N, C-alpha and C positions, 0 to 999 in steps of 0.2 A: 306843264315845270313837270320833268323824272322828278326821279326821285333819290338821293344820296345811295349809294351802296358803301353800307360797312363790307367789311370783313374786322371775324371777330375768330383770332386764334385761340386757341383752350385749352387744354387740355382737364380741367373742369365742368362737367359738362352743365353742372345745375349752373353755374356762376357762370359760363356763354350759355343759357342757355334764358335767364332770367338777368338779361342784359341784351340782350336778340330782344323779348316783349317789350324794354325799352325805350327802343331805340326805334320797336315799329312804329309804339303809340306816339312817339315822337316823327313819322311821315319815315322814318327811312327805308331801304330796300335793306337788311342784314341778310348774311350768312356766318357757319360757322368751316372752320375744322379744329380738328382737333390734337391733332399734333403737328409742328413744325412744317414734316413734310409732306402735309396733306397739307397744309397750307401755301405754301412757296407752288405747290401742281396747284391749287384751287385760286391765286391769285393770277399768275399767267392764264389760266382757262378765262378767268375770273374777274381782272382787268378792275377795281374797290376804287372808289373815288377818296378814302378811307383804310387802312388799316390801325386795328385793336387788337393786342400780340402777349399774349405771357413769355417770360423768360424759362424757370423751367419747363423742360413739356419733354415727353415720349420722343423716336429719332431726331429731329433739330430744334433744335432752342430756340431763344427767342434772336438773340444772338445772330446763329449759324443764320435762320429765318433773313435779316434785316441784310447782315454780309449779302449772301445771293444775291437778293431782291436788287440791292447795288449795281448791280454786271447787267443790269438788259436796261433794255435806254426806255423803255417802256411799262418799268416799275421802279425804279430809278428817284424820281420824286413824286412818289404814292405815299401820300402825310401817316401819318406811318407815330401810334403814342402804344409806350411799353403798358403793359396792370400787372403787374408784381407785384406779390410780397418777400422778392429780392431785394431790398435795403440796403442800403449805404455808401458813402461819396462816390468807389471805388465803379462804382455796381453800374450809379447812373452817369458817370463820366462814363465809363466804354457804353450806353445805347444811347447818347448825342455823338459821341465822337464815332458812331457810323454811323451819322444819321436822322435821327432819332427827332421827331419834334420837341412828344413830349413825355415824362415818367412817372403815373401815376402809380400810389402803392394801396396794396388790399390792405382792409380793405377800404374804398375808391367810397367819396362823397359824391352822394346822383348825379347831385346841381354843378361842380365841380366838371365831370366831369363832360357831361354835355354843354356846358360851355367852352370845354377846352373843341369837344368835337365840333361846337360849331363854328367858332371860329381857325379854327386849322380846312373845311373843306371852306368857307367862305375867305381866305387867304389864298390859295390855291384857285377858285374860280378869277381874284385880283389878278393875279399874273395869270392865269389864261389868257383876260380883258387886256393886257400890256401884251404879254406877245402879238396874240392876235391885230391888236390895235398898229404894233410897230410897225409889223409884216403887209398889213393893209391900209396905211394910215387917210387911204381917198376912196376910201368906204365909209358908209351911211351907217351909224351904229343900230337904226334894224336890222337890217338887212347882215348883220355880224350873229355865225354860232359860236354856238362848245358845243363838245361831245354830247350824245345824247339830245342834242336839241333844241337842248336850254339857249333864249336868245338872253344876252350879255348885253347889261344891262348900265 
């Protein structure tokens, strides 16, 4: 089974690198983009399984990143978590209205973030499994495959 791919879009390189190390220790494959523009370009090239994105960044802010990714069939439904110091209900609502799956404030609780990441990735795998089963009902589960060759269980 291949590792799930996570993209961190974060202009604070130290925070991004520490998060990358944590996630790699948990078995994820991780890429970092240091601003919103690089983030969008990396997503389109790399198609991660989950995106963790800051809001206040150079070039494109996190809202712009999410709004841009919503325009592409290949990226609009990638699980997306805002990880930001920008608090307030208005900011939270704006992120969620764009389709973000979660909104976590810095400094973050490591266990909470890991639980959310695992929850979002598993939910996405279940959605893919359901779509495949709905479109190929006669296939044996053992013969069904998803992206990167992971068997559906």
